[in-house]
Structures are given as C-alpha cells and as structure tokens.
C-alpha positions in Angstrom: 17.5 -14.0 13.7 16.6 -16.2 10.8 13.7 -18.3 9.7 14.1 -21.2 7.3 12.5 -24.2 5.8 12.4 -26.4 2.8 9.4 -26.3 0.5 8.8 -28.8 -2.2 7.4 -26.7 -5.0 4.7 -28.4 -7.1 4.2 -31.0 -4.4 0.7 -32.4 -4.3 -1.7 -34.8 -5.9 -0.2 -36.6 -8.9 -3.4 -37.1 -10.8 -7.1 -37.5 -10.5 -9.7 -34.9 -10.2 -8.1 -33.1 -7.3 -4.7 -32.7 -9.2 -6.5 -31.6 -12.3 -8.4 -28.9 -10.4 -5.2 -27.7 -8.8 -3.4 -27.5 -12.1 -6.2 -25.6 -13.8 -6.5 -23.2 -10.9 -2.9 -22.2 -11.5 -3.6 -21.0 -15.0 -2.7 -17.4 -15.6 -4.8 -14.9 -17.6 -2.6 -15.7 -20.6 -3.1 -19.4 -20.1 -6.9 -19.1 -19.7 -7.0 -16.9 -22.8 -5.1 -19.5 -24.9 -7.3 -22.2 -23.6 -10.5 -20.3 -24.4 -9.3 -19.3 -27.9 -8.2 -22.8 -28.7 -11.5 -24.3 -27.7 -13.5 -21.7 -29.7 -11.3 -22.2 -32.8 -11.7 -26.0 -32.5 -15.5 -25.7 -32.3 -15.6 -23.3 -35.2 -13.2 -25.5 -37.3 -15.4 -28.6 -36.6 -18.6 -26.8 -37.6 -17.1 -25.2 -40.7 -15.0 -28.3 -41.7 -11.7 -26.4 -41.6 -8.9 -28.9 -40.8 -6.1 -26.4 -40.6 -8.0 -24.2 -38.2 -8.8 -27.3 -36.1 -5.1 -28.0 -35.8 -4.4 -24.5 -34.7 -7.2 -24.5 -32.2 -6.0 -27.8 -30.7 -2.5 -26.4 -30.4 -3.7 -23.3 -28.6 -5.9 -25.3 -26.2 -3.3 -28.0 -25.4 -0.3 -25.6 -24.8 -1.6 -24.2 -21.5 -2.7 -27.7 -20.3 0.7 -29.1 -21.1 2.5 -26.3 -19.3 0.2 -26.7 -16.2 0.8 -30.5 -16.1 4.6 -30.2 -16.4 4.8 -27.4 -13.8 2.5 -29.3 -11.4 4.5 -32.5 -11.6 8.0 -30.9 -11.5 9.8 -31.8 -8.3 11.8 -28.8 -7.3 13.0 -28.6 -3.7 13.8 -25.0 -2.6 15.0 -23.9 0.8 14.4 -20.4 2.1 15.7 -18.4 5.0 15.3 -14.9 6.4 17.6 -12.7 8.5 16.7 -9.4 10.1 19.3 -6.7 10.6 18.7 -5.7 13.2 15.8 -7.7 14.8 15.1 -4.8 17.3 14.9 -1.4 15.8 13.7 2.0 17.2 10.5 3.6 15.9 10.9 5.6 12.7 14.1 3.7 11.9 14.7 1.2 9.1 15.6 -2.5 9.4 16.8 -4.6 6.5 15.4 -8.1 5.8 17.7 -10.5 3.9 16.1 -13.4 2.0 17.9 -16.4 0.7 16.7 -19.1 -1.6 18.7 -22.4 -2.1 17.9 -24.9 -4.8 18.5 -28.2 -3.0 17.3 -30.5 -5.8 19.1 -31.9 -8.8 17.0 -30.0 -11.3 17.2 -26.3 -12.3 14.2 -24.2 -11.4 12.2 -22.2 -13.7 11.3 -18.5 -13.2 10.5 -17.9 -9.5 8.7 -15.0 -7.9 9.6 -14.6 -4.2 7.1 -12.8 -1.9 7.3 -12.1 1.8 4.3 -11.3 3.9 4.7 -8.2 6.0 2.1 -6.1 8.0 0.8 -3.1 6.2 2.3 -0.7 8.8 5.8 -1.8 7.7 5.3 -0.9 4.1 4.2 -2.6 0.8 4.6 -6.4 0.4 8.0 -7.1 -1.2 8.2 -9.1 -4.4 11.2 -10.3 -6.3 11.6 -12.2 -9.6 14.4 -14.8 -9.6 15.7 -16.2 -12.9 16.6 -19.8 -13.3 18.4 -21.2 -10.2 20.9 -24.0 -11.0 21.1 -27.2 -8.9 22.8 -26.3 -5.7 22.7 -22.6 -6.4 21.4 -19.8 -4.3 19.9 -16.4 -4.7 19.9 -13.6 -2.1 17.7 -10.5 -2.1 16.8 -7.9 0.6 14.3 -5.2 1.4 13.7 -2.6 4.0 10.9 -2.1 6.5 10.1 0.9 8.6 7.4 1.7 11.2 6.6 4.8 13.2 4.6 2.7 15.7 6.0 0.6 18.4 5.1 -3.1 18.5 6.0 -6.6 17.5 5.4 -7.4 13.9 5.5 -10.9 12.3 7.3 -11.3 9.0 6.4 -14.3 6.8 5.8 -16.9 5.9 7.8 -16.7 2.7 6.0 -17.6 -0.5 7.4 -18.8 -3.8 5.6 -18.6 -7.1 6.8 -21.0 -9.8 5.9 -20.3 -13.4 6.6 -21.9 -16.8 8.6 -20.2 -19.5 5.5 -19.3 -21.5 3.8 -17.7 -18.5 0.7 -20.0 -18.9 0.6 -21.3 -15.3 2.0 -20.4 -11.9 1.8 -22.3 -8.6 2.3 -20.8 -5.1 4.0 -22.7 -2.2 4.6 -21.3 1.2 7.2 -21.9 3.9 6.1 -22.4 7.4 8.6 -20.3 9.4 8.3 -16.6 10.2 10.3 -14.0 12.2 9.3 -11.2 14.5 10.5 -7.6 14.1 10.4 -5.6 17.4 10.0 -1.9 17.0 11.1 -0.3 20.3 10.5 3.3 21.5 12.8 6.0 20.3 15.6 6.6 22.8 17.1 10.1 23.1 20.6 10.5 24.4 20.5 12.4 27.7 23.2 14.5 29.3 24.8 13.5 32.6 23.3 15.4 35.4 23.3 15.1 39.2 19.6 14.6 39.9 20.3 12.1 42.7 23.3 13.9 44.1 25.8 11.8 42.1 26.5 11.6 38.4 27.4 7.9 38.5 26.0 4.8 39.9 29.2 4.4 41.9 31.3 7.1 43.6 33.2 8.2 46.7 30.1 10.0 48.0 27.9 6.8 47.9 26.8 4.9 50.9 28.9 1.8 51.3 27.7 -1.6 52.3 29.7 -4.2 54.0 30.2 -7.5 52.3 29.4 -9.9 55.1 30.4 -13.5 54.9 28.5 -14.8 57.9 27.0 -14.1 61.3 30.3 -14.1 63.1 31.9 -11.4 60.9 33.2 -8.5 62.9 35.8 -5.9 62.2 38.4 -7.4 62.0 37.6 -11.0 61.2 39.6 -14.2 60.9 41.7 -14.9 57.8 40.0 -17.2 55.2 41.6 -19.0 52.4 41.8 -16.7 49.4 41.8 -13.4 51.3 44.2 -10.8 50.1 47.2 -10.6 52.4 47.3 -6.9 51.9 44.2 -6.7 54.0 45.8 -8.3 57.1 45.2 -6.3 60.2 48.5 -6.7 62.1 47.4 -5.2 65.4 44.5 -7.5 65.7 46.7 -10.4 64.5 49.1 -9.7 67.4 46.3 -9.4 69.9 44.4 -12.6 69.0 47.4 -14.7 68.0 46.1 -15.5 64.5 45.8 -13.8 61.2 43.0 -11.2 61.1 41.9 -9.3 58.1 39.9 -6.1 57.6 36.3 -6.6 56.5 36.1 -5.4 52.9 33.8 -2.6 51.8 32.0 -2.5 48.5 30.1 0.5 47.0 26.4 0.2 47.1 24.9 0.5 43.7 22.5 3.5 43.3 19.0 2.7 42.5 16.6 4.3 40.0 12.9 3.5 39.6 11.1 4.7 36.4 7.3 4.9 36.9 5.2 5.0 33.7 1.6 6.1 34.0 -0.3 4.1 31.4 -3.9 4.9 32.4 -6.0 5.3 29.3 -7.9 8.3 30.8 -4.8 10.2 31.6 -3.8 10.9 27.9 -5.5 12.3 24.9 -4.7 11.5 21.3 -3.1 8.6 19.5 -0.3 8.0 17.1 3.5 8.5 17.1 3.3 12.1 18.2 0.8 11.6 21.0 1.5 12.4 24.7 1.5 8.7 25.6 4.1 7.9 23.0 6.2 10.7 24.3 6.0 9.3 27.8 7.0 5.8 26.7 9.9 7.2 24.7 10.9 9.3 27.7 10.8 6.3 30.0 13.0 4.3 27.6 15.5 7.1 27.4 15.8 7.3 31.2 16.1 3.6 31.6 18.9 3.3 29.1 20.7 6.4 30.4 20.6 5.2 34.0 21.9 1.8 33.0 24.8 3.4 31.3 25.5 5.4 34.4 25.8 2.3 36.5 22.4 2.5 38.4 20.3 -0.5 39.3 17.2 0.3 37.2 13.6 -0.8 37.7 10.6 -0.2 35.4 7.2 0.1 37.0 3.7 1.0 35.7 0.6 2.2 37.4 -0.8 -1.4 37.3 2.1 -2.6 39.4 3.6 -4.7 36.5 7.3 -4.6 35.7 9.7 -6.3 33.3 9.6 -10.1 33.2 12.8 -11.4 34.8 13.4 -8.3 36.7 14.9 -8.9 40.2 13.8 -7.2 43.4 16.5 -4.5 43.0 15.9 -4.1 39.2 18.5 -4.6 36.5 22.1 -3.8 37.3 23.9 -1.4 35.1 27.5 -1.1 34.1 27.8 -4.9 33.8 28.0 -7.5 31.2 24.2 -8.1 31.5 23.3 -4.4 31.1 22.8 -4.8 27.3 20.5 -7.8 27.9 18.6 -5.9 30.6 18.1 -2.9 28.3 16.8 -5.3 25.6 14.3 -6.8 28.0 13.0 -3.4 29.1 12.8 -2.2 25.5 10.9 -5.3 24.5 8.4 -4.6 27.3 8.0 -1.0 26.3 7.6 -2.0 22.7 4.2 -3.6 23.4 3.0 -1.6 26.4 -0.4 0.0 26.0 -3.0 1.9 27.9 -4.2 0.2 31.0 -7.8 0.0 32.2 -6.8 1.2 35.7 -8.0 4.5 37.1 -5.4 5.1 39.8 -1.8 4.8 40.9 -2.5 2.8 44.1 -0.9 -0.4 42.9 2.3 1.3 42.0 2.3 3.0 45.4 1.9 -0.3 47.2 5.0 -1.6 45.5 7.0 1.5 46.3 5.8 1.7 49.9 8.4 0.9 52.5 11.3 0.5 50.1 14.4 2.5 49.3 13.9 3.1 45.6 16.6 5.8 45.3 15.9 8.2 42.5 12.2 8.0 41.3 11.5 9.3 37.8 7.8 9.4 37.0 5.9 10.1 33.7 2.4 11.2 34.6 -0.6 12.0 32.5 -3.5 13.9 33.8 -3.7 13.8 37.6 -6.9 14.5 39.5 -6.9 15.4 43.2 -7.0 11.8 44.4 -4.1 10.7 42.2 -2.1 13.8 43.2 -2.4 12.7 46.8 -1.1 9.2 45.9 1.9 10.7 44.1 2.6 12.9 47.1 2.8 9.8 49.3 5.2 8.2 46.8 7.6 11.0 47.3 7.4 10.7 51.1 8.5 7.0 50.8 11.5 7.5 48.6 14.5 9.7 48.0 14.8 12.2 45.2 11.7 12.3 43.0 11.3 13.8 39.5 7.9 14.0 37.7 7.4 14.8 34.0 3.7 15.8 33.7 2.0 15.5 30.3 -1.3 17.3 30.9 -4.0 16.7 28.2 -4.9 20.4 28.2 -1.4 21.2 26.9 -1.4 18.4 24.3 -4.9 19.1 23.0 -5.0 20.4 19.4 -8.0 22.5 20.3 -7.4 24.0 23.8 -10.4 24.9 25.8 -11.1 28.7 26.1 -11.8 28.2 29.7 -8.8 28.5 32.1 -10.3 26.3 34.9 -8.6 23.1 33.7 -5.2 24.7 33.3 -5.5 26.3 36.7 -6.3 22.9 38.3 -3.4 21.3 36.6 -1.1 24.2 37.8 -2.4 23.7 41.4 -1.7 20.0 41.3 1.8 20.6 40.0 2.3 23.0 42.9 1.1 20.4 45.3 3.7 17.9 44.0 6.4 20.6 44.3 5.4 21.3 47.9 5.8 17.6 48.7 9.4 17.6 47.4 8.8 16.5 43.8 10.8 18.1 41.0 8.0 18.8 38.6 8.6 19.5 34.9 5.5 20.2 32.7 6.0 18.7 29.2 4.8 20.8 26.2 4.1 19.0 22.9 7.2 18.3 20.8 9.6 19.2 23.6 13.2 17.7 23.3 13.6 15.4 26.2 17.3 16.3 26.6 16.4 19.9 27.3 13.7 19.0 29.8 16.3 16.7 31.5 18.6 19.6 31.9 15.8 21.8 33.1 14.9 19.2 35.7 18.5 19.3 37.0 18.3 23.1 37.3 14.9 22.9 39.1 16.2 20.3 41.6 19.3 22.4 42.2 17.1 25.4 42.9 14.9 23.3 45.3 18.0 22.0 47.1 19.3 25.6 47.5 16.0 27.0 48.7 15.5 24.1 51.2 19.0 24.1 52.6 20.0 21.0 50.6 18.5 17.5 50.4 20.0 14.2 51.4 21.6 12.1 48.8 19.8 8.9 47.7 
C-alpha cells in the first residue's frame, strides 16, 4: 500500500501583506534573534551616531529577511510516497513504513526535514533530516510502528520542512494522501484435533452431496457433452440404448460457525490483556485454523452481525480465496468492540433452523436467561464448544464471597448437560492448551454418552 502526492514547497502568495506575513511566520528562533539584535543595534547606532554599528545592525536585520524571502519564493517541487510492510499486522508486532521523496524540479533542494503523522499509540512521531536533493534525485527512509491494541490507524499526511542554509527560516508543506495500518488480533497456531469428528474439512467419513445438474437427473443419467467417459454406466447404456453416466458425487464441505460474545456487560477490564481481547484473539485463531483445515467458516456476534461479503455458508477454506477470506475476517475483528446488547437472542435467531456444523462460542458472563438461550443454540446445531470467560476469574480483586463463582459453575454445568463442551478460561491461559483440553473433554463426553453423531 502506498500513498503519494506532489507538493510544491514554498508555493503561495508572491508578495503583498499576506506573503510577508507568511514569510515572517516561518522565521526560526535564530532568525528572530538576528532580526531583533539587528534592529536594536541599528536604533542604538542611529542615536549614538555610530556608522559602523549601524552597518552591522542593518546586516543582522536584513539577513533573516533575505533568507525568508528567498526560501518563500523558491519553487521546489517534491513528490512523496509511503509504503507499508505489511499493511496488516498482528497486535504487538512491528510494521515498517517506507518513505520516499523525489525531487521532480530542475533545482536542487536545500535542507529538508521529513515528518510523518502517526497516532500516539503507534509510537513517537518520526522525523528525518535530508540533505540537499539533486534535480531528479530521490531519498528513501523508513521507520517502525507497533501497537498492542487492535484497530485501524491512519498514517499521514506526510510533511516537509524546508529550511535555508543559515537556519534563519523554515516553511512546512503537507501532502494530501495518507495510508491506513490495520492492527489485527493475535492469532495463535492451533493443533489439529477432531472436535467435529473429522480433522479435515473433507474426508471419507464426510457426508456427501450429489452434484445435480437439473430436475431430470437420476442415477444413472444421460450422457452430456464433456462428461468423463470413465463414468459411463454400461449396463444402463445397454438397457436404454444410449450412453448413460453415473451421477458424480462430491464431498460436502464441513461447516464451522464462530460465535463471539461482544456484550459490554459480559466482560470486565480493558487493555490488551483483558478478557474481551482474549476472546477476540481466540475467535481469530479458530477462524484461521478452520479455514486452513478446509472448513466453510462463518463469524457471528451476539448482535447478529457478520463479516461484510460473507455468503450464506460463510467463507470456504482450502481454496484460492481463503487468504482473502481470512483477511476480511481479520479486518472485521480488528475494529470490533463491545456491543450495547444485553442478550444472545439475535445470534440464536440466525442459528435457528440451520445446519451450522461445529459451533465454537466465546462467552463472557452468562446469566440464567442467556444460559437458556445458549442451551437452545446447542439443540439446533451439531457439535458445540464453549470457551467461557467469567469476570469473576478475570477480576484482579476476586470477591471473598463464593456465590458468584458457584452460580458460574452451575451455568457451566447446565451447558454441559445440554451437550456443550465447556472450557472455562483462566487469565493468561495459552489457547492451544485449552484447544487440546476441549478435544479431550469432547472425547470424554462422547464416550460417556455412547458417542455423538458427526457434523
């Protein structure tokens, strides 16, 4: 990603009161000191009748004015561009910003100071001093940015400060273009487990769907141009007197829905180590992992919103578009925030009546009503896995009373009784270990219950 533009440094009024004010406003501390000293010396020389002192005073006063006038009327044309590497970076990781300045005029530039505007969460504002740039020449510099917080951060516009060789005056010109750095949640690599009965999105144990080409398709069907001759069904061909082929079968892609609870009242604390940030990072890890395993993946929140551009069956994994799908979901999770909703009913309405396959949910605090909604979600789908981040566990000052912890344990037990595989999440727990633990928990439930159907 790059941002560019051409700025005509020292472009502006060419005279008059407005141009004079602009030139004088660009005087540096050194220039103003020379001007004040020159005026004071000239006045004193005039009063005392000292001609030599008068000449020195006029020289001191005129020098900054001449520098300001020459700098203001100099017609430099400088082009600037920016490139991010990468433009999408996980939280707590660094990205490098490359800046390039081209002198597109026929005159050499003077001393330039290059400055880029960045939000304070990405670090200090970078500044670079560039020496004389010859006509047609270029200069390239770079700096690093880093953020522990998710989000989309604007970079720019790029600013140039032009100064004279004596440091008497400097003028600032800005480019108009800017870029956006997207800081996505941290994604933790997950081990391959068999939470839904299969380790891959495709497999011999998967349900298979028939690729029908029309209402008249039966087994077998008539030969169509382009059909593979190896699929010819000779017995039916002899019976009907025309070429008949077997109807082809294709594996049905396994589905996975990731439900992220974003209710503001369900989580306590803020910052990169908060429970909500852990849930967002966990959801991102599951989405990427399931895409890599070939699942059709869908992201859903408690408000019923999903990823823009997501189809009815979610994004397909193990395809050429899987990288783009992962990017879209990461962009959505980069800016996701707490919702104002108080319940999970909207998410349940979208899940109701559909075959969502494996359901992986990240819940905050669940009261009795929301626990009942989550129970109904499990009844509508296949395998269901819940990571529960109870505020009582994540609180820095736990309550001495055990009533809240007992209620949370009762609700987790209710979810287990409904068929959920429930994994409580303690602070700072590695997600890969919890993922393995969930696999063992589900295997134990399947053994105790005589096995569960595959989704």
